[in-house]
MIDRENLO-628947 format. One record per residue (C-alpha): residue in one letter; y, x, z. Coordinates in steps of 0.02 Angstrom, whole numbers, padded with zeros to 5 digits, always signed. Layout:
N
AYXZ...
//
This chain:
685
M+02709+04601+04696A+02666+04515+04534D+02486+04533+04480Q+02436+04651+04341G+02416+04511+04213E+02596+04456+04240Q+02656+04636+04228Y+02566+04658+04062E+02636+04494+03997K+02814+04538+04043S+02793+04713+03972W+02729+04638+03809I+02883+04527+03802L+02996+04675+03844Y+02917+04780+03705H+02945+04646+03573I+03122+04610+03631L+03160+04795+03613D+03073+04795+03443R+03196+04660+03386F+03345+04731+03481I+03327+04917+03440G+03222+04912+03283S+03047+04887+03216P+02947+05033+03144E+02994+04971+02969I+03180+04967+03009L+03173+05139+03090A+03082+05210+02938T+03215+05136+02825R+03358+05207+02930R+03278+05378+02928S+03246+05375+02741I+03430+05341+02714E+03479+05475+02838L+03367+05604+02753L+03442+05563+02584W+03621+05591+02641E+03570+05747+02737Y+03492+05818+02579I+03646+05776+02475R+03765+05854+02602K+03662+06013+02611S+03657+06024+02421T+03843+05998+02394H+03935+06070+02545K+04062+06207+02512G+04060+06313+02669M+04070+06167+02791L+03912+06064+02816Q+03926+05895+02902V+03777+05852+03013Q+03771+05677+03085T+03711+05662+03264G+03722+05540+03409S+03631+05378+03449F+03673+05292+03286Y+03591+05428+03182E+03442+05441+03299G+03407+05261+03248I+03478+05168+03397E+03603+05037+03341M+03681+04939+03483T+03859+04896+03532G+03951+05059+03560S+03820+05174+03483D+03896+05345+03452I+03944+05398+03277D+03949+05585+03304N+03966+05726+03180M+03941+05913+03192L+04032+06024+03068V+03932+06180+03034D+04034+06325+02965T+03907+06402+02846T+04024+06546+02801V+03981+06612+02975E+03816+06680+03042V+03779+06716+03224T+03642+06839+03269Y+03565+06927+03418P+03590+07115+03437F+03413+07152+03375H+03363+07308+03280D+03314+07199+03130S+03485+07118+03112G+03553+07254+02999I+03552+07142+02847L+03671+07021+02931L+03781+07160+02997E+03802+07227+02821S+03835+07053+02750K+03978+07046+02627D+03981+06858+02602K+03983+06795+02782T+04082+06818+02940V+03959+06883+03071F+03963+06868+03260I+03840+06945+03383M+03791+06850+03540R+03837+06941+03700D+03800+06892+03879A+03932+06782+03959P+03962+06853+04135H+03950+06733+04282S+03884+06587+04180R+03725+06484+04174P+03587+06526+04048G+03629+06452+03878Y+03809+06515+03872V+03862+06669+03775T+04013+06756+03703L+04027+06795+03517E+04084+06968+03464L+04153+06988+03288V+04064+07121+03184N+04106+07069+03006L+04256+06965+02951L+04253+06879+02782P+04423+06897+02695R+04422+06712+02649C+04365+06660+02823N+04395+06480+02876S+04567+06466+02956L+04493+06379+03110T+04390+06535+03141M+04527+06658+03097Q+04654+06578+03214S+04531+06583+03359I+04490+06769+03356V+04563+06869+03502R+04558+07051+03556N+04465+07096+03716G+04487+07280+03750D+04435+07374+03594R+04328+07229+03529F+04362+07060+03451F+04288+06894+03507I+04313+06713+03458S+04388+06599+03589S+04301+06432+03614E+04457+06363+03698I+04573+06403+03552C+04445+06344+03424R+04418+06179+03514K+04605+06146+03525N+04628+06187+03340I+04491+06067+03285A+04563+05930+03396D+04734+05953+03315R+04657+05944+03141V+04558+05786+03182A+04714+05703+03254N+04808+05741+03094C+04668+05685+02976E+04613+05528+03068K+04790+05475+03122S+04714+05441+03293T+04734+05499+03472V+04610+05639+03506V+04547+05705+03672E+04438+05857+03704H+04272+05806+03779G+04153+05950+03808P+04140+06041+03640A+04195+05885+03546A+04356+05814+03480T+04338+05631+03528Y+04438+05499+03436T+04433+05311+03412L+04447+05211+03252K+04519+05040+03292H+04489+04886+03185N+04558+04724+03256T+04461+04701+03418V+04327+04828+03370S+04342+05009+03424I+04220+05140+03362G+04215+05302+03460S+04169+05460+03370D+04145+05642+03417L+04172+05790+03302V+04099+05957+03354Y+04136+06120+03263S+03990+06243+03263F+03917+06404+03197P+03736+06420+03140C+03612+06546+03209S+03449+06563+03112Q+03361+06643+03261W+03282+06552+03407P+03375+06595+03570L+03292+06719+03687E+03334+06603+03832A+03226+06466+03754Y+03065+06562+03722E+02989+06487+03878W+02999+06318+03790V+02894+06384+03646S+02754+06456+03753R+02745+06347+03908P+02580+06254+03938R+02569+06079+03864L+02427+05976+03932H+02455+05833+03810G+02505+05927+03652W+02683+05862+03630P+02770+05924+03532D+02627+05994+03430K+02625+06174+03367A+02681+06129+03191S+02834+06040+03260R+02874+06184+03378D+02859+06310+03236Q+02974+06206+03127I+03102+06190+03267V+03098+06378+03304Q+03121+06419+03119G+03274+06305+03117G+03363+06412+03246C+03509+06340+03343H+03698+06317+03340L+03843+06380+03444V+03975+06254+03499P+04146+06289+03575V+04133+06250+03760G+04110+06359+03912D+04011+06336+04072R+04109+06218+04186T+04040+06314+04338S+04114+06477+04275A+04286+06540+04325D+04330+06604+04151T+04272+06499+04002F+04400+06561+03875L+04273+06657+03770Q+04113+06563+03815W+04010+06465+03687R+03861+06352+03721I+03695+06363+03631S+03661+06193+03554F+03491+06121+03508T+03556+05969+03414A+03444+05994+03262A+03290+06021+03371E+03329+05866+03475K+03343+05758+03320K+03170+05817+03263L+03097+05779+03434V+03172+05604+03439H+03100+05569+03266S+02929+05628+03327L+02920+05500+03468T+02795+05359+03452H+02871+05186+03433T+02842+05140+03615Q+02918+05305+03672F+03068+05275+03560L+03092+05098+03627V+03087+05161+03807Y+03216+05293+03759G+03323+05154+03684L+03298+05048+03841H+03364+05190+03949K+03516+05208+03835Y+03544+05020+03855F+03520+05035+04043L+03648+05176+04054K+03773+05073+03955Q+03747+04924+04071I+03785+05026+04227S+03925+05131+04150D+04065+05021+04219R+03994+05036+04394L+03979+05225+04378K+04158+05237+04315Q+04221+05128+04458I+04135+05237+04589F+04155+05411+04513G+04302+05387+04396D+04190+05460+04261E+04039+05369+04191D+03983+05536+04115I+03916+05591+04284L+03756+05523+04207S+03765+05561+04021S+03655+05504+03879Y+03604+05686+03860I+03529+05682+04035I+03433+05524+03985K+03366+05610+03829T+03312+05760+03934V+03216+05646+04053I+03126+05563+03907F+03076+05730+03831Y+03004+05796+03994V+02909+05636+04032V+02837+05623+03856E+02783+05805+03864S+02695+05781+04031T+02604+05617+03997P+02462+05569+03878D+02493+05463+03723S+02373+05333+03792L+02499+05290+03929W+02630+05236+03801Q+02564+05064+03756E+02663+04904+03741K+02579+04833+03897N+02648+04984+03994T+02826+04976+03926F+02908+04935+04092F+02797+05056+04188C+02851+05197+04071F+03033+05147+04094I+03014+05150+04284L+02921+05317+04275C+03069+05395+04183L+03190+05319+04309K+03084+05391+04450V+03093+05566+04373L+03283+05549+04360I+03293+05497+04543A+03188+05649+04593W+03305+05764+04497V+03461+05687+04576N+03380+05702+04748A+03343+05886+04715G+03512+05917+04635Y+03424+05999+04488C+03413+05937+04308P+03325+06067+04199N+03385+06083+04020Y+03237+06039+03909F+03243+06201+03808I+03314+06318+03941S+03233+06255+04100N+03324+06375+04216N+03490+06297+04165N+03529+06165+04296M+03636+06036+04205F+03686+05953+04370L+03783+06106+04428G+03967+06071+04449K+03945+05882+04435V+03801+05808+04536H+03819+05883+04710G+03882+05841+04883E+03951+05665+04905N+03933+05624+04719Q+03750+05670+04726Q+03718+05554+04874K+03814+05410+04795L+03721+05427+04630L+03554+05438+04720H+03595+05279+04817I+03639+05185+04656L+03481+05239+04565V+03365+05203+04712E+03445+05031+04731L+03414+04995+04546Y+03237+05064+04557N+03198+04948+04703M+03258+04798+04602K+03109+04825+04484W+03120+04699+04342E+03287+04632+04403C+03371+04798+04361L+03362+04746+04177S+03482+04603+04217V+03625+04709+04285G+03785+04743+04190T+03889+04651+04063A+03918+04780+03925I+03785+04699+03816Q+03751+04513+03830P+03635+04427+03853S+03550+04560+03959I+03372+04616+03925G+03319+04535+04088K+03395+04369+04036R+03307+04380+03867I+03139+04408+03953N+03166+04255+04061S+03216+04152+03908V+03055+04199+03819R+02952+04152+03972D+03042+03986+03969G+02989+03957+03789A+03118+04046+03679W+02983+04136+03578Q+03101+04162+03431L+03171+04310+03530V+03006+04404+03507L+02917+04324+03359S+02998+04357+03191R+02971+04265+03027P+02863+04355+02898T+03015+04376+02784E+03134+04433+02921S+03078+04615+02915E+03102+04618+02725R+03277+04545+02746N+03328+04670+02880C+03259+04820+02786D+03344+04765+02624I+03513+04743+02708K+03496+04911+02794L+03458+04992+02626Y+03608+04910+02543H+03720+04974+02682G+03647+05148+02668V+03666+05170+02480F+03838+05092+02458I+03934+05143+02613G+03910+05331+02603V+04044+05435+02516L+03987+05537+02367E+04056+05696+02289Y+04064+05723+02102D+03947+05872+02113S+03812+05776+02207L+03728+05715+02047P+03604+05862+02029A+03545+05833+02208Q+03517+05648+02176L+03425+05677+02014S+03315+05802+02105L+03279+05672+02239L+03242+05542+02106S+03113+05654+02024K+03030+05689+02193S+03031+05511+02262K+02860+05441+02303S+02893+05272+02381D+02987+05122+02310I+03117+05139+02447D+03148+05323+02413E+03161+05288+02226F+03285+05146+02255I+03395+05252+02369A+03395+05400+02249Y+03426+05291+02095I+03572+05192+02168T+03659+05347+02234A+03629+05437+02068V+03710+05299+01964R+03853+05292+02091A+03881+05477+02062L+03877+05447+01873S+04010+05312+01893Y+04120+05430+01995T+04101+05560+01859G+04154+05429+01732M+04313+05395+01830G+04352+05580+01828I+04325+05591+01640F+04440+05440+01614E+04582+05548+01680K+04556+05671+01538H+04600+05548+01400I+04782+05542+01455P+04831+05723+01413A+04709+05729+01265K+04787+05764+01095G+04753+05640+00956N+04665+05472+00955K+04496+05548+00913E+04493+05657+01068K+04560+05515+01177Y+04423+05398+01113K+04290+05530+01147Y+04339+05539+01331L+04354+05350+01348R+04184+05319+01270K+04102+05449+01381S+04189+05377+01535K+04125+05202+01495N+03947+05263+01460L+03941+05348+01630M+03999+05191+01719Q+03876+05074+01636P+03716+05121+01733L+03796+05067+01898S+03854+04905+01818T+03672+04860+01784V+03621+04867+01968C+03763+04780+02061T+03914+04670+02032S+04021+04777+02145P+04061+04916+02137G+03964+04924+01972L+04031+04783+01863L+04202+04782+01946T+04223+04968+01909L+04182+04928+01728A+04305+04782+01734T+04439+04905+01791Y+04398+05014+01641Y+04417+04864+01524Y+04582+04816+01606Q+04650+04993+01590T+04602+04998+01405G+04676+04826+01366N+04515+04727+01348Y+04572+04583+01459K+04441+04462+01395K+04297+04571+01457T+04387+04600+01621L+04405+04413+01648E+04222+04380+01608I+04165+04503+01741C+04289+04439+01871E+04233+04260+01840H+04052+04313+01873M+04106+04396+02036M+04200+04240+02093S+04070+04110+02048S+03903+04168+02121F+03828+04194+02295Q+03855+04373+02350L+03796+04474+02499Y+03948+04577+02551I+03905+04743+02632L+04026+04777+02775G+03981+04951+02838R+03967+04954+03029L+04020+04773+03053Q+03887+04641+03077L+03830+04545+02924D+03867+04359+02932D+03709+04269+02994N+03730+04128+02869D+03737+04251+02724A+03586+04346+02790D+03487+04185+02812Q+03534+04125+02637Y+03482+04293+02565E+03315+04283+02656S+03286+04107+02590L+03328+04149+02409Y+03256+04324+02389C+03131+04373+02524G+02944+04344+02515R+02954+04312+02327G+02893+04479+02262Y+03061+04533+02190T+03095+04719+02170L+03237+04799+02268L+03333+04830+02106H+03316+04648+02055K+03381+04587+02223C+03521+04714+02227K+03580+04669+02052D+03579+04483+02088V+03667+04478+02253C+03733+04640+02328V+03918+04680+02325A+04013+04818+02414S+04192+04879+02411V+04261+04958+02253F+04299+05142+02284F+04443+05232+02197P+04438+05421+02227F+04611+05492+02257D+04591+05622+02121C+04565+05481+01993V+04733+05399+02014Q+04754+05354+01830F+04593+05253+01829C+04661+05136+01963P+04786+05001+01907Y+04961+05075+01921Q+05015+04936+02039L+04908+05021+02174H+04974+05197+02146P+05086+05198+02303E+04924+05207+02407F+04876+05366+02314T+05029+05458+02378K+04970+05436+02558G+04802+05526+02560T+04721+05687+02503R+04601+05716+02359N+04456+05690+02480D+04512+05514+02525Q+04461+05353+02438L+04545+05184+02421L+04427+05042+02466T+04457+04868+02398P+04353+04715+02448P+04271+04645+02290L+04321+04461+02294P+04509+04486+02321Y+04507+04630+02196A+04423+04520+02064V+04555+04385+02089F+04693+04517+02085L+04626+04586+01920T+04619+04408+01852F+04803+04386+01896L+04848+04550+01811C+04753+04504+01653H+04837+04333+01635H+05005+04414+01670E+04976+04540+01529L+04919+04399+01414G+05075+04298+01454D+04972+04150+01517T+05084+04095+01661R+04981+03941+01701R+04820+04038+01731R+04918+04180+01812D+04992+04059+01940A+04820+03981+01968A+04751+04155+02005L+04892+04183+02131T+04849+04019+02216H+04666+04073+02221L+04715+04240+02297Q+04816+04152+02431A+04658+04055+02477V+04551+04213+02476K+04677+04289+02596Y+04594+04188+02734D+04414+04232+02687K+04324+04278+02848K+04244+04437+02780Q+04352+04495+02635G+04523+04426+02682V+04671+04500+02776G+04580+04493+02943E+04476+04641+02886N+04579+04720+02745W+04765+04761+02746I+04759+04790+02558V+04738+04603+02525H+04916+04580+02590N+04970+04711+02464F+04879+04622+02322L+04977+04466+02364G+05140+04560+02384I+05119+04641+02213C+05082+04472+02133H+05234+04391+02213E+05342+04536+02152M+05277+04513+01975V+05323+04328+01975G+05495+04366+02048D+05468+04306+02228T+05538+04457+02320R+05555+04366+02486Q+05370+04321+02492A+05322+04495+02433L+05418+04574+02578R+05332+04456+02700E+05159+04509+02637Y+05202+04695+02645R+05266+04677+02824D+05109+04584+02873S+05009+04724+02791M+05094+04855+02899R+05058+04753+03057S+04873+04735+03015K+04759+04819+03144T+04625+04871+03021Y+04550+05035+02964F+04638+05167+02859Q+04816+05107+02890F+04875+05284+02855L+04837+05252+02670N+04944+05094+02665G+05087+05101+02539A+05171+04943+02605K+05314+05038+02689E+05364+05122+02527R+05359+04956+02436I+05471+04876+02567E+05597+05018+02555R+05598+05006+02365L+05629+04819+02367Q+05765+04830+02499H+05850+04970+02404S+05847+04870+02242Q+05931+04723+02330
//
């Protein structure tokens, strides 16, 4: 056995590898600030259906394959217990109301929902799932789950499978696949009777503290459409979900506790292939079980244990608890401890096999961090590399944290989709912001909302009567777009360039496009990894120099240009075929560099300057192969080229680009108008 000094040294290395791999306190704080902003905006603007983001990614753990999960909360529905003080809800005229009833022959935590008040304009998902049972009406979890899966399949144009309460689908982008779960749910403002033991049970170490417990209890719970797998009849059963409470608990973990949680998630991912090979289902040991282990261990141990020098010991302690549970065949739900989550899954031969695997890994000690190939290099290999002198894996440059936080902020403020009516919420956030980061987030999203509003007002000038009224709408539209143009080249300046193009000011359009094409830009790619060279160049030019976030954002940050589908007239008419493919809630995304070159081509075409027009087409053909913004990531670049070839009379080359566009394995193919363009050209021939 290695001596204590070596254990502490290796644990220190492990802690700092995890700090780099999972996230530093500064990065986690930035992620959560962004998450809180979007949560506030969604709550302020939702219209009967609130989207709550859950899963590893939104807990702050970003690693290959992190879940992007969403829960849809139907806020036109309220679920209550049959208490004497629930009369207000029972008499409710503006909500559909269900009462929780016991679910016979099921584990604690499962209920049926009896309908007591039906809203005339009830959500169709709910309405279609209501069934008669004797002289009463209930809502079927089975029907509801199937209906939501069908809707997701139709909206996402993806294969959907039912997985527990979730509709699970995959977005494919070249070689990258992003799995996502969507769970439909009903809110209950009351804390479940079955979970009162959690509130009052003794806590020797004060976690979670009383204030946190009170806040969690006041938040109530949710009901999700899945029955107890150990029950013979699950048709009407719904599960009580503590998703909101769990998110609060994860956010209350100390940094060491959070890193150990992340390490266990990594560990589970590394052994998932082996579990699938043996059991045919890697979910025999789910991430929810891992989270439950972490909660119980944190509750039963003092804060003083969770130090960086004890990182590996804490990891092994959690693994030991999991082994004890598997050996006993009992995994207590964290909130409803008499609900054994192993029932129906971890028993008999499966139980013995799983126990053997976990004990084998436990006996490997430090070497267990080297198993698996899902994420490479493994944590174990990284530890050995540091001990061999690769200190860059644990020691970061002073400016690296600034760089990483900045890039995370840029992603957060430009990738999220905004609604037109979100502006009041953002202005409210702006007035309440206390830190520079909060102010930056609120300001950028507020001016984005202003710009969206400007696009909507642009539409009004078309049916307006008389030049004076038309000019009034155009001026107002431009004024609303200008604030965003002062903080970023794209979408800000390029949105303004689109306005100038649509109003015939080709000179101003060309000036903006030239700026976009001639300077260093940091392109924000959503979930995809930022190019290391770009990130390093950004760090060299802008970090550690005392620049404000707004200054850095204005100088260098570019994101895709968004065209809302209910603002079709604002978008150049050449792109209108895409607008026939989606709904008013969709948006057309165009990468900034190809779009700037495309606008340049259109301007020179309108001006009759064939020499510069042809030069722009040549430039666009070169941009086609850009690693980040070319056709490898964006099918629409093929369409830009096809449109340009059409306009210069090269139908053969246009058809080739449109066909390549249809074959592109990139996101949002269902919005692609290439097929219609091909049919039009073939018909005209």
